[in-house]
MDAnalysis code that builds the backbone (N, CA, C; Angstrom):
import MDAnalysis as mda
import numpy as np

u = mda.Universe.empty(717, n_residues=239, atom_resindex=np.repeat(np.arange(239), 3), trajectory=True)
u.add_TopologyAttr("name", ["N", "CA", "C"] * 239)
u.add_TopologyAttr("resid", np.arange(1, 240))
u.add_TopologyAttr("resname", ["MET", "ASN", "PRO", "SER", "VAL", "VAL", "TRP", "HIS", "GLY", "LYS", "ILE", "SER", "PRO", "ASN", "THR", "SER", "ASN", "PRO", "HIS", "GLN", "ILE", "ALA", "THR", "CYS", "GLY", "PHE", "ARG", "TYR", "ARG", "PHE", "PRO", "SER", "ARG", "HIS", "TYR", "ARG", "LEU", "TRP", "ALA", "MET", "PRO", "ASP", "ALA", "TYR", "TYR", "ARG", "LEU", "ASP", "ASN", "LEU", "ILE", "TRP", "ARG", "GLY", "SER", "GLU", "ALA", "GLU", "ALA", "LEU", "GLN", "PRO", "GLY", "SER", "LEU", "PRO", "GLU", "GLN", "LEU", "THR", "PRO", "PRO", "TRP", "LYS", "ILE", "THR", "LEU", "LEU", "SER", "ASP", "GLY", "SER", "VAL", "THR", "ARG", "HIS", "LEU", "GLN", "LEU", "MET", "THR", "GLY", "GLN", "THR", "VAL", "THR", "VAL", "GLU", "CYS", "LEU", "GLU", "MET", "GLN", "ASP", "VAL", "GLY", "LEU", "PHE", "SER", "ALA", "GLN", "SER", "ILE", "PRO", "GLY", "LYS", "THR", "TYR", "ILE", "PRO", "GLN", "THR", "GLU", "GLU", "GLU", "PHE", "ARG", "THR", "VAL", "ARG", "ARG", "GLN", "VAL", "PHE", "LEU", "LYS", "MET", "SER", "ASP", "GLU", "VAL", "GLU", "ARG", "PRO", "TYR", "VAL", "TYR", "ALA", "SER", "SER", "TRP", "TRP", "ARG", "ARG", "ASP", "VAL", "VAL", "ASP", "GLU", "TYR", "LEU", "LYS", "ASP", "ARG", "SER", "LYS", "PRO", "ILE", "TRP", "THR", "SER", "LEU", "SER", "SER", "GLU", "ARG", "THR", "GLU", "LEU", "PHE", "ARG", "GLU", "ILE", "ILE", "GLU", "VAL", "GLU", "HIS", "GLY", "HIS", "CYS", "GLY", "GLU", "LEU", "GLU", "ARG", "HIS", "PHE", "GLY", "CYS", "LYS", "GLY", "PRO", "PHE", "TRP", "ALA", "ARG", "THR", "TYR", "ILE", "PHE", "TRP", "HIS", "ASN", "GLN", "LYS", "PRO", "LEU", "THR", "VAL", "ILE", "TYR", "GLU", "VAL", "PHE", "SER", "PRO", "ARG", "LEU", "HIS", "GLU", "PHE", "LEU", "GLY", "PRO", "SER", "CYS", "SER", "LEU"])
u.atoms.positions = np.array([
    [87.577, 122.245, 102.984],
    [87.766, 120.817, 102.533],
    [86.870, 120.570, 101.220],
    [87.398, 120.018, 100.215],
    [86.689, 119.779, 99.120],
    [85.351, 119.098, 99.299],
    [84.298, 119.578, 98.736],
    [83.121, 118.914, 99.033],
    [82.935, 117.294, 98.451],
    [83.848, 117.199, 97.461],
    [83.655, 115.897, 96.700],
    [84.183, 114.769, 97.707],
    [84.702, 115.081, 98.855],
    [85.125, 114.035, 99.802],
    [84.063, 113.994, 100.894],
    [83.678, 112.796, 101.197],
    [82.710, 112.640, 102.289],
    [83.628, 112.495, 103.512],
    [84.058, 113.638, 104.045],
    [84.894, 113.640, 105.225],
    [84.094, 114.268, 106.436],
    [83.536, 113.598, 107.353],
    [82.961, 114.064, 108.508],
    [83.864, 114.023, 109.563],
    [84.978, 113.575, 109.324],
    [86.053, 113.440, 110.341],
    [87.225, 114.342, 109.972],
    [88.337, 114.045, 110.428],
    [89.540, 114.908, 110.075],
    [90.330, 114.085, 109.344],
    [91.223, 114.855, 108.494],
    [92.302, 114.377, 107.675],
    [93.476, 115.284, 107.794],
    [94.598, 114.703, 107.953],
    [95.722, 115.405, 107.945],
    [97.038, 114.835, 107.577],
    [97.886, 115.414, 106.858],
    [99.002, 114.817, 106.214],
    [99.939, 114.505, 107.268],
    [100.546, 113.220, 107.388],
    [101.766, 113.109, 108.244],
    [102.908, 113.428, 107.629],
    [103.545, 114.373, 107.845],
    [104.878, 114.731, 107.150],
    [106.209, 114.493, 107.723],
    [106.165, 113.524, 108.871],
    [107.465, 113.396, 109.475],
    [107.758, 111.902, 109.292],
    [107.799, 111.119, 110.344],
    [108.122, 109.827, 110.444],
    [107.001, 108.754, 110.192],
    [107.383, 107.638, 109.793],
    [106.228, 106.624, 109.744],
    [105.598, 106.608, 111.042],
    [104.173, 106.304, 111.021],
    [103.411, 106.174, 112.145],
    [102.550, 104.952, 112.130],
    [101.864, 104.735, 113.202],
    [101.037, 103.525, 113.336],
    [99.748, 103.842, 113.779],
    [98.713, 103.190, 113.308],
    [97.335, 103.402, 113.868],
    [96.882, 102.084, 114.446],
    [96.306, 102.197, 115.614],
    [95.833, 100.837, 116.265],
    [94.423, 101.120, 116.833],
    [93.584, 100.247, 116.334],
    [92.106, 100.259, 116.873],
    [91.627, 98.906, 116.937],
    [91.114, 98.517, 118.036],
    [90.478, 97.184, 118.338],
    [91.243, 96.094, 117.739],
    [92.604, 96.173, 118.109],
    [93.407, 94.961, 117.841],
    [94.029, 95.226, 116.459],
    [93.699, 96.102, 115.673],
    [94.363, 96.398, 114.393],
    [95.498, 97.238, 114.547],
    [96.700, 96.872, 113.951],
    [97.885, 97.770, 113.774],
    [98.378, 97.592, 112.570],
    [98.493, 98.771, 111.922],
    [98.982, 98.878, 110.463],
    [99.922, 99.963, 110.319],
    [100.991, 99.695, 109.628],
    [102.188, 100.754, 109.651],
    [102.206, 101.332, 108.191],
    [102.373, 102.640, 108.217],
    [102.174, 103.492, 107.014],
    [103.433, 104.351, 106.724],
    [103.896, 104.394, 105.431],
    [105.024, 105.373, 105.049],
    [104.486, 106.764, 105.289],
    [105.664, 107.578, 105.370],
    [105.248, 108.935, 105.922],
    [104.725, 109.654, 105.046],
    [104.485, 109.207, 103.620],
    [103.806, 110.281, 102.664],
    [102.368, 110.007, 102.639],
    [101.887, 108.974, 103.600],
    [100.465, 108.587, 103.653],
    [99.626, 109.602, 104.243],
    [98.278, 109.572, 104.162],
    [97.559, 110.458, 105.089],
    [97.009, 109.748, 106.277],
    [96.789, 110.239, 107.251],
    [96.109, 109.609, 108.407],
    [94.713, 109.991, 108.327],
    [93.800, 108.918, 108.232],
    [92.270, 108.926, 108.106],
    [91.680, 108.507, 109.555],
    [90.978, 109.393, 109.998],
    [90.396, 109.252, 111.347],
    [89.130, 108.346, 111.121],
    [88.981, 107.380, 112.184],
    [87.893, 106.361, 111.839],
    [86.547, 106.873, 112.101],
    [86.032, 107.544, 111.113],
    [84.736, 108.107, 111.117],
    [83.873, 107.283, 110.019],
    [82.512, 106.965, 110.380],
    [81.816, 106.072, 109.407],
    [81.567, 106.377, 108.197],
    [81.744, 107.843, 107.809],
    [81.666, 108.349, 106.507],
    [82.945, 108.896, 105.594],
    [83.893, 108.604, 106.527],
    [85.151, 109.212, 105.968],
    [85.798, 108.408, 104.929],
    [85.272, 108.523, 103.585],
    [86.137, 107.907, 102.426],
    [85.644, 108.772, 101.310],
    [86.460, 108.534, 100.049],
    [86.196, 109.419, 98.739],
    [84.994, 108.938, 98.194],
    [84.199, 109.729, 97.771],
    [82.918, 109.381, 97.195],
    [82.682, 110.521, 96.188],
    [82.333, 109.945, 95.060],
    [81.915, 110.709, 93.756],
    [80.744, 111.414, 94.039],
    [80.716, 112.781, 93.615],
    [79.511, 113.736, 93.604],
    [79.370, 114.348, 92.212],
    [78.503, 115.370, 92.190],
    [78.105, 115.821, 90.749],
    [77.934, 114.823, 89.806],
    [77.140, 113.881, 90.221],
    [77.000, 112.752, 89.452],
    [76.421, 112.890, 87.910],
    [76.939, 112.469, 86.870],
    [76.576, 112.416, 85.601],
    [75.559, 111.135, 85.277],
    [76.010, 110.139, 85.885],
    [75.108, 108.964, 85.762],
    [75.182, 108.141, 86.837],
    [73.946, 107.450, 87.327],
    [73.975, 106.489, 88.486],
    [72.924, 105.324, 88.102],
    [73.063, 104.154, 88.379],
    [72.194, 103.200, 88.221],
    [72.621, 101.845, 88.643],
    [71.569, 100.867, 88.699],
    [72.029, 99.483, 88.971],
    [72.739, 98.829, 87.931],
    [73.151, 97.586, 88.154],
    [73.627, 96.860, 87.118],
    [72.958, 96.746, 85.936],
    [71.576, 96.257, 86.276],
    [70.585, 96.143, 85.063],
    [70.544, 97.196, 84.265],
    [70.355, 98.515, 84.855],
    [70.189, 99.794, 84.252],
    [71.452, 100.015, 83.429],
    [72.652, 99.703, 83.772],
    [73.948, 100.021, 83.253],
    [74.041, 98.965, 81.833],
    [73.301, 97.852, 81.912],
    [73.308, 97.077, 80.732],
    [72.290, 97.303, 79.639],
    [71.466, 98.240, 80.033],
    [70.334, 98.630, 79.175],
    [70.971, 99.306, 77.941],
    [70.518, 98.963, 76.683],
    [70.823, 99.548, 75.397],
    [70.663, 101.100, 75.535],
    [71.686, 101.853, 75.219],
    [71.771, 103.356, 75.151],
    [72.097, 103.838, 76.467],
    [72.245, 103.084, 77.583],
    [72.858, 103.740, 78.811],
    [74.316, 104.101, 78.652],
    [74.735, 105.102, 79.475],
    [76.116, 105.666, 79.371],
    [77.134, 104.505, 79.533],
    [76.910, 103.414, 80.385],
    [77.988, 102.438, 80.413],
    [78.186, 101.545, 79.366],
    [76.763, 101.316, 78.741],
    [76.922, 100.616, 77.545],
    [77.578, 101.169, 76.381],
    [78.054, 102.434, 76.535],
    [78.735, 103.124, 75.438],
    [80.137, 103.033, 75.570],
    [80.706, 102.315, 76.677],
    [82.134, 102.088, 76.969],
    [82.725, 101.100, 76.077],
    [84.035, 101.236, 75.774],
    [84.662, 100.215, 74.902],
    [84.753, 98.954, 75.762],
    [84.925, 97.647, 75.002],
    [84.864, 96.425, 75.677],
    [85.877, 96.311, 76.869],
    [87.148, 96.723, 76.855],
    [87.888, 96.497, 78.106],
    [87.490, 97.314, 79.110],
    [86.986, 98.564, 78.963],
    [86.297, 99.403, 80.204],
    [85.134, 98.634, 80.538],
    [84.335, 98.215, 79.795],
    [83.004, 97.627, 80.249],
    [83.422, 96.318, 80.935],
    [84.292, 95.547, 80.672],
    [84.752, 94.390, 81.380],
    [85.123, 94.756, 82.815],
    [86.044, 95.852, 82.751],
    [86.567, 96.184, 84.084],
    [85.396, 96.704, 84.935],
    [84.452, 97.453, 84.524],
    [83.380, 98.075, 85.318],
    [82.282, 97.083, 85.679],
    [81.850, 96.287, 84.790],
    [80.628, 95.387, 84.869],
    [81.009, 93.917, 84.956],
    [82.115, 93.526, 84.883],
    [82.320, 92.069, 85.007],
    [82.331, 91.637, 86.487],
    [81.940, 90.379, 86.793],
    [81.929, 89.833, 88.076],
    [83.421, 89.307, 88.555],
    [84.150, 89.569, 87.708],
    [85.674, 89.132, 88.046],
    [86.327, 90.088, 88.848],
    [87.619, 89.649, 89.261],
    [88.417, 90.545, 90.234],
    [89.150, 91.592, 89.364],
    [88.955, 93.025, 89.672],
    [89.673, 94.099, 88.983],
    [91.036, 93.921, 89.136],
    [91.418, 93.364, 90.179],
    [93.052, 93.168, 90.225],
    [93.332, 92.083, 89.269],
    [92.708, 91.057, 89.147],
    [92.989, 90.105, 88.034],
    [92.816, 90.572, 86.572],
    [91.935, 91.436, 86.475],
    [91.505, 91.852, 84.914],
    [92.724, 92.761, 84.629],
    [93.288, 93.723, 85.661],
    [94.317, 94.652, 85.385],
    [95.628, 93.828, 85.038],
    [96.005, 93.003, 85.772],
    [97.099, 92.014, 85.661],
    [97.130, 91.433, 84.312],
    [96.058, 90.900, 83.791],
    [95.814, 90.263, 82.643],
    [96.134, 91.212, 81.256],
    [95.397, 92.337, 81.554],
    [95.299, 93.329, 80.430],
    [96.504, 94.266, 80.293],
    [97.377, 94.371, 81.620],
    [98.481, 95.111, 81.564],
    [99.933, 94.398, 81.487],
    [99.699, 92.953, 81.966],
    [101.103, 92.349, 82.122],
    [101.841, 92.724, 83.302],
    [101.329, 93.557, 84.108],
    [102.128, 94.048, 85.254],
    [101.468, 93.461, 86.626],
    [102.297, 93.651, 87.646],
    [101.748, 93.252, 89.063],
    [101.017, 94.489, 89.662],
    [99.866, 94.272, 90.105],
    [99.071, 95.202, 90.880],
    [99.593, 95.275, 92.401],
    [99.945, 96.373, 92.830],
    [100.337, 96.356, 94.343],
    [99.299, 97.348, 95.104],
    [99.257, 97.053, 96.324],
    [98.279, 97.919, 97.212],
    [99.105, 98.777, 98.190],
    [98.580, 100.029, 98.182],
    [98.926, 101.072, 99.155],
    [97.770, 101.201, 100.146],
    [98.088, 100.711, 101.341],
    [96.857, 100.675, 102.308],
    [96.784, 101.974, 103.042],
    [95.645, 102.684, 102.864],
    [95.607, 104.183, 103.474],
    [95.094, 103.942, 104.978],
    [94.197, 103.010, 105.086],
    [93.443, 102.907, 106.302],
    [92.808, 101.366, 106.615],
    [92.938, 100.908, 107.859],
    [92.158, 99.743, 108.162],
    [91.579, 100.115, 109.668],
    [90.485, 100.318, 109.781],
    [89.960, 100.782, 111.027],
    [88.606, 100.202, 111.349],
    [88.379, 100.109, 112.701],
    [86.937, 99.762, 113.283],
    [86.282, 101.219, 113.219],
    [85.006, 100.950, 112.477],
    [84.313, 102.370, 112.361],
    [82.912, 102.059, 113.128],
    [82.741, 101.161, 113.978],
    [81.622, 101.128, 114.723],
    [80.557, 100.064, 114.238],
    [79.285, 100.291, 114.793],
    [78.450, 99.321, 114.311],
    [77.961, 99.574, 112.766],
    [77.556, 98.579, 112.037],
    [77.216, 98.705, 110.724],
    [75.963, 99.707, 110.610],
    [76.158, 100.460, 109.596],
    [75.109, 101.376, 109.208],
    [75.017, 101.514, 107.662],
    [73.868, 101.189, 107.044],
    [73.547, 101.258, 105.634],
    [73.675, 102.547, 105.046],
    [73.813, 103.665, 105.949],
    [73.885, 105.012, 105.505],
    [75.356, 105.537, 105.471],
    [76.242, 104.586, 106.077],
    [77.744, 104.896, 105.862],
    [78.446, 104.141, 104.804],
    [77.799, 103.583, 103.922],
    [78.215, 102.786, 102.857],
    [77.604, 103.225, 101.614],
    [78.330, 103.193, 100.489],
    [77.722, 103.644, 99.156],
    [76.693, 102.558, 98.628],
    [75.840, 103.084, 97.796],
    [74.846, 102.076, 97.271],
    [73.516, 102.118, 97.822],
    [72.582, 102.072, 97.120],
    [71.170, 102.309, 97.909],
    [70.316, 100.995, 97.888],
    [70.801, 99.733, 97.531],
    [70.353, 98.638, 97.494],
    [70.401, 98.055, 98.871],
    [69.232, 97.560, 99.249],
    [68.931, 96.925, 100.533],
    [69.824, 95.490, 100.770],
    [70.610, 95.562, 101.700],
    [71.510, 94.216, 101.731],
    [70.910, 93.212, 102.842],
    [70.472, 92.137, 102.334],
    [69.823, 91.049, 103.494],
    [70.869, 90.886, 104.473],
    [70.407, 90.326, 105.658],
    [71.158, 89.868, 106.716],
    [72.085, 90.786, 107.289],
    [71.766, 92.016, 107.251],
    [72.572, 93.001, 107.859],
    [71.708, 93.767, 108.865],
    [70.574, 93.292, 109.192],
    [69.800, 93.684, 110.245],
    [70.365, 93.858, 111.699],
    [71.150, 92.640, 112.053],
    [71.681, 92.599, 113.270],
    [72.811, 93.533, 113.463],
    [73.113, 93.775, 114.750],
    [74.193, 94.783, 114.908],
    [75.307, 93.886, 115.029],
    [76.505, 94.529, 114.277],
    [77.643, 94.060, 114.213],
    [78.757, 95.247, 113.945],
    [79.896, 95.098, 114.432],
    [80.970, 96.142, 114.376],
    [81.481, 95.834, 112.886],
    [81.954, 97.132, 112.258],
    [82.360, 97.223, 110.874],
    [83.809, 97.637, 110.859],
    [84.721, 96.933, 109.888],
    [85.959, 97.503, 109.679],
    [86.011, 98.038, 108.433],
    [86.492, 99.313, 108.050],
    [86.695, 99.742, 106.771],
    [88.102, 99.669, 106.246],
    [88.356, 99.279, 105.180],
    [89.753, 99.329, 104.601],
    [89.858, 100.342, 103.404],
    [90.817, 101.208, 103.367],
    [90.873, 102.043, 102.207],
    [92.164, 101.861, 101.418],
    [92.196, 101.675, 100.207],
    [93.470, 101.427, 99.656],
    [93.584, 102.075, 98.123],
    [94.831, 102.256, 97.716],
    [95.082, 102.759, 96.329],
    [95.721, 101.344, 95.633],
    [95.232, 101.135, 94.392],
    [95.949, 99.927, 93.710],
    [96.939, 100.800, 92.659],
    [97.998, 100.134, 92.446],
    [99.141, 100.716, 91.629],
    [99.525, 99.685, 90.731],
    [100.211, 100.068, 89.711],
    [101.086, 99.104, 88.699],
    [102.395, 99.008, 89.359],
    [103.120, 98.070, 88.949],
    [104.560, 97.680, 89.433],
    [105.376, 98.872, 88.959],
    [105.257, 99.413, 87.908],
    [106.066, 100.399, 87.398],
    [105.883, 101.802, 87.749],
    [104.608, 102.022, 88.529],
    [104.108, 103.432, 88.775],
    [103.989, 103.545, 90.277],
    [105.051, 104.334, 90.795],
    [105.282, 104.370, 92.114],
    [104.377, 105.381, 92.777],
    [104.214, 106.337, 92.108],
    [103.321, 107.650, 92.652],
    [101.828, 107.607, 92.401],
    [101.429, 107.476, 91.248],
    [99.842, 107.779, 90.956],
    [99.249, 106.342, 91.051],
    [98.117, 106.271, 91.790],
    [97.285, 105.207, 91.706],
    [96.316, 105.046, 90.569],
    [95.832, 103.864, 90.101],
    [94.877, 103.648, 89.078],
    [93.497, 103.318, 89.452],
    [93.391, 102.916, 90.730],
    [92.213, 102.520, 91.355],
    [92.183, 102.893, 92.838],
    [91.025, 103.524, 93.250],
    [90.812, 103.698, 94.677],
    [89.676, 102.938, 95.144],
    [89.975, 102.147, 96.161],
    [88.874, 101.196, 96.755],
    [88.565, 101.417, 98.261],
    [87.421, 101.310, 98.629],
    [87.019, 101.255, 100.108],
    [86.235, 100.024, 100.300],
    [86.476, 99.243, 101.388],
    [85.587, 98.275, 101.737],
    [85.102, 98.007, 103.082],
    [84.177, 97.567, 103.308],
    [83.425, 97.344, 104.626],
    [83.413, 96.046, 104.899],
    [83.957, 95.428, 106.029],
    [83.865, 94.056, 106.477],
    [83.292, 93.959, 107.856],
    [82.882, 92.769, 108.049],
    [82.435, 92.404, 109.580],
    [83.620, 92.221, 110.380],
    [83.593, 92.802, 111.566],
    [84.729, 92.856, 112.542],
    [85.097, 91.421, 112.756],
    [84.132, 90.577, 112.995],
    [84.302, 89.196, 113.517],
    [84.894, 88.249, 112.488],
    [84.957, 88.674, 111.245],
    [85.500, 87.804, 110.150],
    [86.659, 88.172, 109.210],
    [86.934, 89.545, 109.511],
    [87.916, 90.076, 108.546],
    [89.402, 89.452, 108.679],
    [89.677, 89.123, 110.033],
    [91.051, 88.450, 110.190],
    [91.030, 87.116, 109.409],
    [90.089, 86.384, 109.317],
    [89.993, 85.107, 108.742],
    [90.115, 85.243, 107.163],
    [89.675, 86.298, 106.532],
    [89.798, 86.410, 105.123],
    [90.972, 87.448, 104.635],
    [91.318, 88.248, 105.447],
    [92.381, 89.196, 105.047],
    [93.600, 88.895, 105.909],
    [94.342, 87.849, 105.924],
    [95.436, 87.424, 106.707],
    [96.635, 88.311, 106.552],
    [96.695, 88.864, 105.089],
    [97.802, 89.560, 104.667],
    [97.212, 90.856, 104.154],
    [97.157, 91.970, 104.798],
    [96.401, 93.100, 104.516],
    [97.140, 93.983, 103.630],
    [98.478, 93.513, 103.186],
    [99.172, 94.308, 102.166],
    [98.797, 93.731, 100.679],
    [98.198, 92.669, 100.691],
    [97.722, 92.152, 99.466],
    [96.310, 92.554, 98.973],
    [96.106, 92.509, 97.601],
    [94.808, 92.757, 97.075],
    [93.821, 91.746, 97.586],
    [92.577, 92.210, 97.755],
    [91.431, 91.409, 98.278],
    [91.407, 89.972, 97.574],
    [91.314, 90.154, 96.270],
    [91.302, 88.976, 95.437],
    [92.426, 88.094, 95.697],
    [93.609, 88.457, 95.866],
    [94.748, 87.535, 96.128],
    [94.617, 86.851, 97.393],
    [94.095, 87.550, 98.519],
    [93.915, 87.019, 99.842],
    [92.763, 85.952, 99.676],
    [91.701, 86.096, 99.034],
    [90.596, 85.303, 99.041],
    [90.867, 84.008, 98.215],
    [91.555, 84.182, 96.938],
    [91.784, 83.157, 96.151],
    [92.930, 82.280, 96.740],
    [93.879, 82.736, 97.503],
    [94.791, 81.794, 98.186],
    [94.172, 80.926, 99.141],
    [92.895, 81.458, 99.733],
    [92.259, 80.628, 100.657],
    [91.214, 79.676, 99.912],
    [91.049, 79.755, 98.537],
    [90.269, 79.039, 97.884],
    [88.713, 79.420, 98.198],
    [88.647, 80.725, 98.582],
    [87.088, 80.976, 99.224],
    [86.087, 81.199, 98.067],
    [85.020, 80.427, 98.013],
    [84.062, 80.511, 96.940],
    [83.181, 81.763, 97.039],
    [83.068, 82.563, 96.122],
    [82.342, 84.100, 96.266],
    [81.443, 84.042, 95.129],
    [80.281, 84.903, 95.418],
    [79.640, 85.454, 94.342],
    [79.738, 86.891, 94.337],
    [79.898, 87.611, 93.405],
    [80.097, 89.092, 93.351],
    [78.765, 89.634, 92.730],
    [78.234, 90.587, 93.517],
    [76.816, 91.245, 92.991],
    [77.017, 92.722, 92.967],
    [77.164, 93.273, 91.698],
    [77.198, 94.617, 91.412],
    [75.705, 95.353, 91.918],
    [75.833, 96.234, 92.737],
    [74.596, 96.801, 93.260],
    [74.448, 98.331, 92.658],
    [75.713, 98.959, 92.252],
    [75.409, 100.214, 91.689],
    [76.547, 100.771, 90.890],
    [76.351, 101.425, 89.868],
    [77.442, 102.055, 89.035],
    [77.339, 103.549, 89.016],
    [78.397, 104.179, 88.930],
    [78.325, 105.731, 88.864],
    [79.342, 106.359, 88.123],
    [79.026, 107.572, 87.696],
    [80.072, 108.370, 86.838],
    [79.950, 109.757, 87.313],
    [80.957, 110.303, 87.933],
    [80.983, 111.618, 88.480],
    [82.297, 112.065, 88.818],
    [82.315, 112.997, 89.715],
    [83.646, 113.797, 90.071],
    [83.946, 113.533, 91.508],
    [85.289, 113.774, 91.707],
    [85.831, 113.876, 92.992],
    [86.904, 114.737, 93.047],
    [86.996, 115.710, 93.524],
    [88.150, 116.812, 93.576],
    [89.510, 116.169, 94.114],
    [89.397, 115.365, 95.385],
    [90.397, 114.862, 96.062],
    [91.047, 113.733, 95.194],
    [90.200, 112.829, 94.504],
    [90.689, 111.766, 93.723],
    [91.237, 112.468, 92.563],
    [90.874, 113.477, 91.998],
    [91.705, 114.156, 90.925],
    [93.062, 114.294, 91.213],
    [93.263, 114.817, 92.538],
    [94.590, 115.273, 92.866],
    [95.448, 113.863, 93.163],
    [94.918, 113.019, 93.791],
    [95.644, 111.733, 93.823],
    [95.872, 110.983, 92.538],
    [94.723, 110.922, 91.682],
    [95.060, 110.301, 90.229],
    [95.982, 111.046, 89.497],
    [95.970, 112.347, 89.589],
    [96.941, 113.196, 88.706],
    [96.112, 113.475, 87.469],
    [94.771, 113.480, 87.417],
    [94.088, 113.656, 86.084],
    [92.763, 114.108, 86.482],
    [92.030, 114.724, 85.610],
    [90.594, 115.356, 85.753],
    [89.542, 114.299, 85.539],
    [88.451, 114.440, 86.325],
    [87.325, 113.476, 86.018],
    [86.689, 113.810, 84.828],
    [85.399, 113.304, 84.609],
    [84.856, 112.303, 85.669],
    [85.317, 111.007, 85.623],
    [85.011, 110.226, 86.799],
    [85.509, 108.944, 86.989],
    [84.368, 107.996, 87.020],
    [84.604, 106.682, 86.643],
    [83.562, 105.487, 86.804],
    [83.885, 104.881, 88.100],
    [82.703, 104.591, 88.821],
    [82.909, 103.886, 89.999],
    [81.726, 102.737, 90.057],
    [82.098, 101.743, 91.015],
    [81.052, 100.769, 91.207],
    [81.039, 100.287, 92.537],
    [79.881, 99.785, 93.057],
    [79.645, 99.262, 94.427],
    [79.267, 97.705, 94.161],
    [79.788, 96.783, 94.868],
    [79.355, 95.522, 94.957],
    [79.554, 94.724, 96.218],
    [78.801, 93.640, 96.226],
    [78.917, 92.910, 97.429],
    [79.578, 91.450, 97.166],
    [80.497, 91.008, 98.026],
    [80.961, 89.642, 98.051],
    [79.991, 88.839, 98.880],
    [79.493, 87.646, 98.331],
    [78.631, 86.885, 99.131],
    [79.361, 85.484, 99.389],
    [79.398, 84.920, 100.399],
    [80.010, 83.735, 100.752],
    [79.029, 82.906, 101.732],
    [78.871, 81.660, 101.196],
    [77.750, 80.785, 101.952],
    [76.411, 81.616, 102.312],
    [76.135, 82.229, 101.259],
    [74.714, 82.804, 101.198],
    [74.551, 84.109, 102.067],
    [75.983, 84.545, 102.628],
    [75.875, 85.669, 103.496],
    [76.846, 86.829, 102.933],
    [76.466, 88.076, 103.185],
    [77.323, 89.091, 102.591],
    [78.652, 89.091, 103.379],
    [79.632, 89.141, 102.687],
    [81.068, 89.027, 103.369],
    [81.469, 90.423, 103.498],
    [81.603, 91.179, 102.327],
    [82.090, 92.660, 102.342],
    [81.444, 93.503, 101.190],
    [81.293, 94.564, 101.496],
    [80.863, 95.617, 100.527],
    [82.083, 96.353, 99.937],
    [82.273, 96.460, 98.671],
    [83.486, 97.327, 98.127],
    [82.980, 98.322, 97.151],
    [83.666, 99.345, 97.373],
    [83.432, 100.649, 96.441],
    [84.748, 100.842, 95.674],
    [84.770, 100.922, 94.430],
    [86.050, 101.215, 93.558],
    [85.792, 102.330, 92.704],
    [86.698, 103.107, 92.454],
    [86.746, 104.294, 91.587],
    [87.900, 104.139, 90.723],
    [87.802, 104.339, 89.328],
    [88.838, 104.116, 88.339],
    [89.228, 105.304, 87.769],
    [90.581, 105.361, 87.695],
    [91.215, 106.511, 87.083],
    [91.133, 106.585, 85.555],
    [90.848, 107.522, 84.935],
    [90.881, 107.615, 83.443],
    [92.192, 107.249, 82.849],
    [93.360, 107.366, 83.753],
    [94.738, 107.093, 83.238],
    [94.851, 105.535, 82.921],
    [93.685, 104.800, 83.283],
    [93.855, 103.340, 82.768],
    [93.826, 103.138, 81.260],
    [93.533, 104.457, 80.625],
    [93.398, 104.263, 79.068],
    [94.788, 104.013, 78.645],
    [95.829, 104.057, 79.399],
    [97.239, 103.929, 79.036],
    [97.383, 102.375, 78.763],
    [96.595, 101.449, 79.284],
    [96.442, 100.117, 79.275],
    [95.317, 99.509, 78.569],
    [94.160, 100.142, 78.923],
    [92.839, 99.639, 78.392],
    [92.393, 100.366, 77.042],
    [93.195, 101.336, 76.720],
    [92.680, 102.127, 75.323],
    [91.481, 103.312, 75.926],
    [91.126, 104.132, 75.051],
    [90.092, 104.883, 75.397],
    [88.765, 104.314, 75.900],
    [88.062, 104.944, 76.904],
    [86.953, 104.363, 77.464],
    [85.655, 104.373, 76.555],
    [85.740, 105.413, 75.552],
    [84.494, 105.568, 74.666],
    [85.092, 105.566, 73.203],
    [84.347, 104.887, 72.243],
    [84.753, 104.848, 70.925],
    [84.114, 106.072, 70.170],
    [83.330, 106.970, 70.910],
    [82.643, 107.994, 70.158],
    [83.751, 109.137, 69.820],
])
């Protein structure tokens, strides 16, 4: 198994008929080309061999690697707006979701999510649901442009993700949910498995952020961006 993927469970391709995964009341149907992801706390695609890692404040420092990004890429990576909304505005296309997994992965653990920042109000024990998706453009049926993994409180996920086939931003905005997005970490690095899914070589940019609602953490989201976004955003660096 490629070490770029944090797989402590199993992963196997389903090559026959569509299948279902059901855990703790969740049931989601996947096309046959999808992968079945076992519900292990650390089983998600994560960058390694990092070239750069830092907080939002460090990313905004003059001379930092993220500061050298062109404006469209900087907005995509560092803005507190929705990546889905940004991509729709900058590409003129509809962003679609390919859901890879939505599973109960047990009690919350700070060690099982990306980012090194302490998250207040997560001391009490609660069960966590992890959702993994690829974001695609309407005219691109094979290769994704963004990979995202999110961690939700099991007791609130049904309230905020009523239609799990939609992007998170679409679900939350349709309910007029007031949110504050806090970027806690930015990364630039490699992931062999995402190279295969994206159809291009790394390194990749990634970010981890928290959605806050009513002064409480609602979800932690980790996003990795394909370099193929240059088709819409232009080159990531002007150098």
